[in-house]
Each structure stands twice: as C-alpha cells, then as structure tokens.
C-alpha positions as CSV (number, residue, x, y, z in Angstrom):
1,X,-38.9,48.7,65.1
2,X,-38.3,52.3,64.1
3,X,-41.0,54.8,65.2
4,X,-42.1,57.6,62.9
5,X,-40.0,60.1,64.8
6,X,-36.9,58.3,63.7
7,X,-37.5,58.6,59.9
8,X,-40.3,61.2,59.3
9,X,-37.8,64.0,58.5
10,X,-36.3,61.8,55.7
11,X,-39.5,62.0,53.6
12,X,-41.6,64.9,52.2
13,X,-44.9,63.6,53.7
14,X,-45.9,65.5,56.9
15,X,-48.7,65.7,59.3
16,X,-51.7,63.5,58.5
17,X,-50.3,62.9,55.0
18,X,-47.6,60.8,56.5
19,X,-49.6,57.6,56.4
20,X,-47.1,55.1,57.9
21,X,-46.6,54.7,61.7
22,X,-43.5,52.6,62.0
23,X,-40.8,50.7,60.2
24,X,-40.9,47.1,61.3
25,X,-37.8,46.0,59.4
26,X,-35.7,47.1,56.5
27,X,-32.5,46.2,54.7
28,X,-30.6,47.2,51.5
29,X,-33.4,45.8,49.3
30,X,-36.7,46.2,51.1
31,X,-38.8,47.7,53.8
32,X,-41.7,46.5,56.0
33,X,-43.8,49.3,57.5
34,X,-47.0,49.3,59.5
35,X,-49.9,51.7,59.6
36,X,-53.2,52.3,61.3
37,X,-54.0,55.5,59.5
38,X,-56.7,53.9,57.4
39,X,-58.9,53.9,60.5
40,X,-58.6,57.6,61.1
41,X,-61.6,59.7,60.0
42,X,-59.1,62.5,59.4
43,X,-57.1,60.5,56.8
44,X,-56.6,63.1,54.0
45,X,-57.2,60.5,51.3
46,X,-60.8,59.9,52.4
47,X,-63.5,61.2,50.1
48,X,-67.1,61.2,51.3
49,X,-66.0,59.4,54.4
50,X,-64.6,56.5,52.3
51,X,-61.1,55.3,51.9
52,X,-60.8,53.3,48.8
53,X,-58.4,50.4,48.2
54,X,-56.8,52.3,45.4
55,X,-55.2,54.6,48.0
56,X,-53.1,51.6,49.1
57,X,-50.8,52.6,46.2
58,X,-50.0,55.7,48.2
59,X,-49.1,53.6,51.2
60,X,-46.7,51.6,49.0
61,X,-45.2,54.8,47.5
62,X,-44.6,56.2,51.0
63,X,-42.9,53.0,52.0
64,X,-40.6,53.5,49.0
65,X,-39.8,57.0,50.2
66,X,-39.0,55.8,53.7
67,X,-36.8,53.1,52.3
68,X,-34.9,55.5,50.0
69,X,-34.5,58.0,52.9
70,X,-33.2,55.3,55.2
71,X,-30.7,54.1,52.6
72,X,-29.5,57.6,51.9
73,X,-29.0,58.3,55.6
74,X,-26.9,55.2,56.0
75,X,-24.7,56.5,53.2
76,X,-24.4,59.9,54.9
77,X,-26.8,61.8,52.7
78,X,-30.4,62.7,52.0
79,X,-32.6,61.2,49.3
80,X,-33.8,63.7,46.7
81,X,-37.5,64.2,46.6
82,X,-39.3,62.5,43.8
83,X,-42.5,62.4,41.8
84,X,-44.6,59.2,41.4
85,X,-44.9,58.8,37.7
86,X,-46.1,55.3,37.1
87,X,-48.1,52.5,38.6
88,X,-48.2,49.1,36.9
89,X,-49.8,45.7,37.4
90,X,-51.9,47.0,40.4
91,X,-54.2,44.4,41.8
92,X,-56.7,45.2,44.5
93,X,-58.5,42.5,46.5
94,X,-61.1,44.8,48.2
95,X,-62.9,48.0,47.2
96,X,-62.4,50.0,50.4
97,X,-60.2,49.8,53.5
98,X,-61.7,52.3,56.0
99,X,-63.7,49.6,57.9
100,X,-60.7,47.3,58.5
101,X,-59.8,46.8,62.1
102,X,-56.1,46.3,62.9
103,X,-53.0,47.6,61.2
104,X,-51.8,47.4,57.6
105,X,-48.5,45.8,56.8
106,X,-46.9,47.7,53.9
107,X,-44.0,46.0,52.0
108,X,-41.8,47.6,49.3
109,X,-39.0,45.9,47.5
110,X,-36.5,47.9,45.4
111,X,-36.3,46.4,41.8
112,X,-34.1,49.1,40.3
113,X,-32.6,52.4,41.5
114,X,-30.2,54.9,40.1
115,X,-29.5,58.6,40.3
116,X,-32.6,59.4,38.2
117,X,-35.4,57.0,39.3
118,X,-36.5,54.2,41.6
119,X,-38.7,51.3,40.7
120,X,-40.3,49.2,43.5
121,X,-42.7,46.4,43.9
122,X,-45.2,46.9,46.8
123,X,-47.8,44.9,48.6
124,X,-50.2,45.7,51.4
125,X,-51.4,43.0,53.8
126,X,-54.1,43.1,56.5
127,X,-54.5,40.2,58.9
128,X,-52.6,37.8,56.6
129,X,-54.7,38.7,53.5
130,X,-53.0,40.6,50.6
131,X,-55.2,43.6,49.8
132,X,-53.0,45.2,47.1
133,X,-49.9,44.7,45.0
134,X,-48.2,46.5,42.2
135,X,-45.2,48.3,41.0
136,X,-44.4,52.0,41.2
137,X,-41.8,54.3,39.6
138,X,-40.5,57.5,41.1
139,X,-38.5,60.0,39.1
140,X,-36.2,62.0,41.4
141,X,-36.1,65.8,41.3
142,X,-33.4,67.3,39.1
143,X,-33.6,64.2,36.9
144,X,-34.2,64.7,33.2
145,X,-35.9,61.8,31.6
146,X,-35.1,61.5,27.9
147,X,-38.0,61.1,25.5
148,X,-37.7,58.3,22.9
149,X,-36.7,60.8,20.2
150,X,-33.9,62.2,22.4
151,X,-32.5,58.7,23.2
152,X,-31.5,57.9,19.7
C-alpha cells in the first residue's frame, strides 16, 4: 500500500482536489486506489451538499494520473500533465455517492498510451458493488492532435 504522501507530488491534483487516499496495488498495466473523500462535506465536487455519481469519472481520471506518474517515476522521469478530453461508455449504477459508508475502490487499466495521449478503462466499486465504469482519454500537454483534415 502506498500512502498519498508517496505519490501526491506526481500528479497535479492538490489539497482537497486530490480525491484518492492510497494506492492499494499497481503494475505496468493498472492501478487500484482507495478513497474515502466522497464522505467529506468539504469535497470540492459537491454541489448543494450532494456528490453525484457522475463525479466518479474524476476519481477514475485521478487514478489514471497516479498510474502515469508512478510509471514515469519508475522510468526515471515525470509524467507530463494532461487534459481529460473524452469520456466514453460511462455507466452509473447509482445517482449519488455522498451517503455511502466505507471506502471506494478505484481501478484504472491502461488500454493505450503513447507520447501524446493515454486511454484507460476505469471502474469504481463500493462494498463489492460496481458503481461506475467507463473509458477516459487524456491528451498530454505539449501534444498536438491532428484534425482529420490534417491527417490526410
């Protein structure tokens, strides 16, 4: 188990916006993180006192960032910051998550990564029940994505 202090400097999320608490396990292809931040009344994603299940996509995106940071560190470097540009095939099993007791288990699996972008599948589980799943794509800073007209 890697506590937040071991990896927080590897990602751009700071303070209360760092939603994950610990990395349970990780390898070259995936990461399993844990979080209890959904219970905090100071969670910055709350609106009107409610934390909606849609925000689980941000938990998945942060797991991606942690995984990329850990991989870069093992290779002697730093991961470039990125911008979340796409969410696909998102499925939510609940409407809100602020009332859930216990921690969230956040899983992210790298589907494709290169010098320009990362694509991951993510899922968030609570008490054995899958709450959310989907895919996310991050374009890394300094990357220039070609438009279809430029690609020809």
